[in-house]
N, C-alpha and C positions, 0 to 999 in steps of 0.2 A: 504493500500500500504506500502511495506517495505521501510524503510529508509536505504540508503547505508551509509550515514554519519550523525552524530549528534554531536553537541557540547553542553556541559552542563555548563552554566555560565562561559564561558571562559573569562579570563581577562589577559591583558598584560600591564605591567608597565615598563617604562624606567626611571631610576633615579628618582623614586617617582611620575612620571607623568603617569597617566592612559590613554593609547592609545586605548585599547579595554576593554569595561566595561560590564562584565556579559552577554556575547552573547551566546544564545542558538539557534543554527541552526538545522533545520530538512530538510535534502535533500533526496527526494524520489528517489528510484532506477529508472534508465532508463528515466531520464528527463533532460532538460536543466534548471539549477537553476541560475537565474541572481542575482548577489550580487551588488546592486545599492547603490551609495552614492556619495556625493561631494568629490572632491580631499581633502585628509587629513582626511577622515572620519574613517579610520582604516581598509579598505578593504584589502590592500596588507598585512598588519600585520596579519590579520586573515588567509589569504591564506598561508602565510609563516609558521604559526603554524600548518596548515593542512598538510604541506609537510615536516615538521621536520627542517626547516631552523631556526625557533625560537621555544622556549619552552614556553608554557603558564605559567604565574605567578600563576594563580589559574584556577580551572576548569578542565574538562575532554573532550577529543575527543574520540568519539566512531565510529569505522569504521567497517562496515559489521557485526554489532552485538557484537563487542568486543572492549575493550579498545585499542586505537591506540598504535602501537609500530613501531619501525623502520623497522621491517620485512614487514609491510604493504606497504612499498614503492614499493615493487615488483608489487603491484596491483594498484598503483597510478602513473599516468603520469602528468607532470606539465610543463607549460611554464610561468615562473614568471620572469618579467623584459625582458632582451634581449634574443633572440634565441641563444642557445649554438652551433653555427655553425662554422666549420673550413672553412674560406673563400677561402683557396687555394685548397679545395677539391670539387668535384662534389656532387650533391645531393645523388647519389648512394654511393659514397665513404664516405660521412658523416654518412649515415645510416649503412654502412658496419663496420665502426669503432666501433659503439655501438653494432652492431649485434655480432661481434666477442667476445666482452666482455660478452654479455648476452647468448651466445651460440644459437643464432637465425639464421634460415636458410635464404638463398638468396630468397626463395619463399616469405617469409614474407616481405623482402625488396621490392620486386616487387609489392606486395599487398599494402604496405604503399604508394609507389610512385603513384599508381593508385588512392588511397584514397585521397591523398592531391594534386592530379592533377599536379604532377611533373615528370611523366614518360617519357615525351618527351624532357627533358633538357639535356640528353646525357652526354657529357664530359664537359659541361659548368660549370665553377667554380662558387661556391656560392657567391664569392665576387662581381660578376657582376649581381647577382639576384636583382630584385626589392625588396622593403621592404615586400610587400605582399608575394612574393615567399619565402623569408627568414622566415617569420612567419609560412607559411605552412610547410616548412622544419622542423622548430622547433617543430611544432605540430606532424609531422611525427615521429621525434625522440622520443617524449613523448609517442607515441602510439606503439612503437616497441614491447614492452613486454606484449601486450594484457591487458592493464589496465582495471579495472572495473570503475575507476573514473579518469576523466581528468580535471585538474584545469588550467584555463587560466586567467591571470591577465591583464586586459585592452588590449586584443589582437588586437583591431582595431586602437590603437594609431598610428598616422602617416600614416595610409593607405589612398590611394585615393579611390574614390567612387567604382571603379571596384574591388579593393582589398577587400574593406569592404563587398561588395555583395558576392564575392567568398567565403570569410571566413564564412559569415553568413550561406550560403547554405551548406557548409561543416559541420559546427557545428550542424545544424539541423538534419543531417543524422546520427550522432553518436548514439543517443538512439536506432535507428533501429539495430545498431551493438551490442547492449547490453552495451553501454558505457554511464555512467552518466557524465554530464558536469557541472562544476561550472564555470561560466564566470563573472568576475567583470567588471564594467564600471560606468562611471559617465554620459554616454550618454543615455538618456531615450529611444530615438527612436531605438537604437541598441538592447537594452534589450527587448523592446516591440515586436520586430520582430523575436526574437530568443528564448526567455525563456518561459517555461511553468509555473514555480514557481519563486517567487522572494523574496528576503529579502532586506529591505531598512535600511542602516546603516547611522547614523548621529552622529557626536561627539562621536564615539566609541561605540554607543549603537544601538541595533536592535529595530527599531521603528515599523516595519511591517514585517510580514512573511505570505505567503500564495500564492494562485493562482494569475494569472495575472488579475488585475481589468478590468472592462468593458472598452470598447473603449472610448478613450478620458479622462479616469479617472486617468491614471498613473501619469501624470504631477501634477494634483491636489493633489493626495495622497502623492507624493514625496515632494512637497512644504510644505504640511501640517506637515509631519513628521520632515522635516529638521527645520522648524520654531519652532515646539514644542520642539525638542531636544535642540535647541540653547537657547531657553528661560529657560529651566530647568537647563542647564549648567550655565547660567548667575546667576540664583537664588542661585545655590550651591556655586558659587565663592564669592557671597556676604556674 
């Protein structure tokens, strides 16, 4: 199976402190890849390097078979941190602003509104949307330019159970549209119900990468990796 994205020993340091340490990801094409880890493990830093927000201190990012460059952002959609939504505009108007910049048709806007289940919001301003609706609009904006890869950083944070279920169902459909998804989370149950492949990050290091383990094994594997990485870091500090 072809990998749409790989990282080769990617490291990120801030003022001499290593936040991401030699991480080599392999993300198969047309799958949902779950990047799991405790808060502060380095997940967001990795995703920011994949989207060009940060530059790796060391290592390489390979996208679609070639070294990543800023030109590849035309094939990468991302929702990192808060959705980039104009609250005084409707869902249609939010998408139209980006569509005009990208030279994208109104038909694509209609398609996106259907895809993220916002086609019935009419002239309703985004400022009165629920958090789940704003998340879906943010994902819609990220999907406008037909990306091959969609990157979502903790997308279920703050959502109620209905919003989480809606988002989960939507993400599961994307590989059928030819879109690979990387989704980060610290919530095991979310990743277990969404992802085909996973990577487990702890203390900035990749402790496991592969298919989803058997039923009931994810929590055991996660705790094993987190405990092991924590012990290794304590030994190095001594």
